[in-house]
N, C-alpha and C positions, 0 to 999 in steps of 0.2 A: 398211725401217728408215731408209735415208738420207733419204727424202722428209719424214719427220717430224723429222729433226734440224735444229736451227736453223742458219741461214746463218752465224752467228757461229762455231759449233762447226766447221762445214765449212771455213770460211776458215782457222781456226787449224790444223785437221788437215792441210790441204793445204800451208799455209806451213811446218809442221814437216816434213812428208814431203819437200818439195822444197827444203829449206834446203841451201845448198851446203856447209856445214861439218858439220852434224850430222844431215842428212836421211837417212831410211831408203833412199830411192831411190838417192842417190849411193853410200851404203855398200854396197848390194846390187850395183850395177853395177861398182863397184871390186873387190868380193870375187869376182865372177864373171869378172873380167878383161876386161869390155867397155869399161871406162874406166880410164885411167891415173890421172887426177886427177878430183876432183869438178867438176861443171858448175854454173855460175851460172844455174840454171834460171829464176829469177825476174827476171834482168837481161837476158835475151835476148827481144826482141820476139816472135819467132815461137814460141819455147818458152812464153812467157807466154800467148799465145792458145791454144796447145794444152792447157796446164794448166787454163785456165779452161774450155775445152770439155770436158775430161775430168771436171772437177768438176761441171759442170752435167749432163752425161750420167749420171754416177754418182748424182747426187741425184735425177734424174727418172725413171730407168729402171724402178724398181719401180712407180711410179705408172702409167707407160705400159703395163707388162705387166699390171697389175691391171685397167686399163680395157679393154684388148684381150681379156683372158680373160673379163671380164664380158660383153663384146659377143659373143664366140664361144659362150658358154653360152646366149645368147638365141636363137641360130640353131637352128631346129627340126631335129631329127635326121631327120625325114621327107625333108627336102630332100637330105640326104647319102645316105640310103638309095635315093631315086629316082635320084640320079646314079650310084650304084653299080650299080643294076639296068640302067641305060642304058649301062654299060660305061665310065664316066669313070675316068680314071687319077687318082692322088692329086694330081698337078700340075694337071690340069684342074679337079678339085674345088676346089682351093685358089684357082686364078686365076679361075674362072668362078662360084664360089659364095661362098666365104669372103671374098675381098677385096672384091667388089662389095657384099656385105651389111655389111661393116665400113667402107664409104665415109664415112658420116656421122661415125663415131667417128674415123676418120683425119683428116678435115677439122677436127673439133673439136680434136684433139690438135696438129695442125700450127698452127692459128691461135692456140691458147693458148700454144704454145711460142714463136711469133713475138712475141706480146704480152709474154710473160714475159721474153724476151731484150731487148725494148725497155725493160723495167723493171728490168733487172739492175743491182744496186748493191752489196749487202752482201758477196758473195763476193769480187769483185775488190778492193773497198776494204779488206777485212780481210786479203786476201792480200798487200797491199802496205803493211803497217805499221800497220793499225788506224785508229782515228778521228783520230789526230793526225798522220797521215802527211803529209810534205811532198812526197812523190813522187806527184803527182796523175796518175793514168792509167797508172802503171807506166812501164817503159822505152819511150821514144819514143811515149808515149800508146797503147801497144798494148792496154792493158786499160781504156782510158777508155770508159765507157758514157754513154748519153744522160743517165741519172739522175745519175751522178757529175759530169758536166759541169754539169748543172742545180744540184746542191747546191754545187759549188765556186764557180760564178759567182754564184749568188744569195746564199749565206751566208758564204762565205770571202772573196770579192772584193767583196761588197756591191754587186752589179750586179743589182738586183731586176728592172728592166725586161727585161734580157737573159735572166735566168732565167725570167721569165714567158713570154717568147717561146718559149724552149725547151720549157716545160711545155705551152704551147698547141700547138706543133708535134707534140709527143709525143701529145697528146690526139687530134689530127687523124689521125695515123698509126694509132692504135688504133681509131678510128672506121672508117677505111678497111678495115682488116683484119677488123673485126667485120662490116661490111656484106658484104665478100667471103665471109666464112664463112657468113653467112646465105644469100646467093645460091647458093653451092656446095651447101649442105646441102638447100636447097629445090629445086634444079635437077632432081632425079630422085626425086620423091616416090613413084613407083610401085615402088620397090625394097623397100619394107617389107612 
């Protein structure tokens, strides 16, 4: 369900959850006695990075699980039965059969995650005050992403040449990761 939720909704949900005055996380920790006073979650650079990481993992975990489950159902049961007959343990079956046969799926998910992280914009932007936020990049630029820098430099600071350079560099990074993904997935074609 989180994967189909819009980034706008996710940004608002997490900004309300981690609000230092009215957030549910502070209220829960204070009630449990873990904290004396609320923490300024979104004003600490390291906590900001952790919150954004939690937000992205929460959003994409269901998608990853669905893709891996689809890949695991495509593996023939005959392979597992042959391993069982040969006396393979569950750990050996997982490490010698399941993981290698899910290699292409893992490469796909890793590369798309890297590309997605390079394109991350909505969640951190909304977490730090919405579209009119004057706090670009959060505290100490801890939440500043390539796309946020591109948008801020191109359209807020009207530095179109600098913004175009950022966009071109991002394009080249994505091309490099895409080629690496292709090479890695084609490296061992005999596994299928």
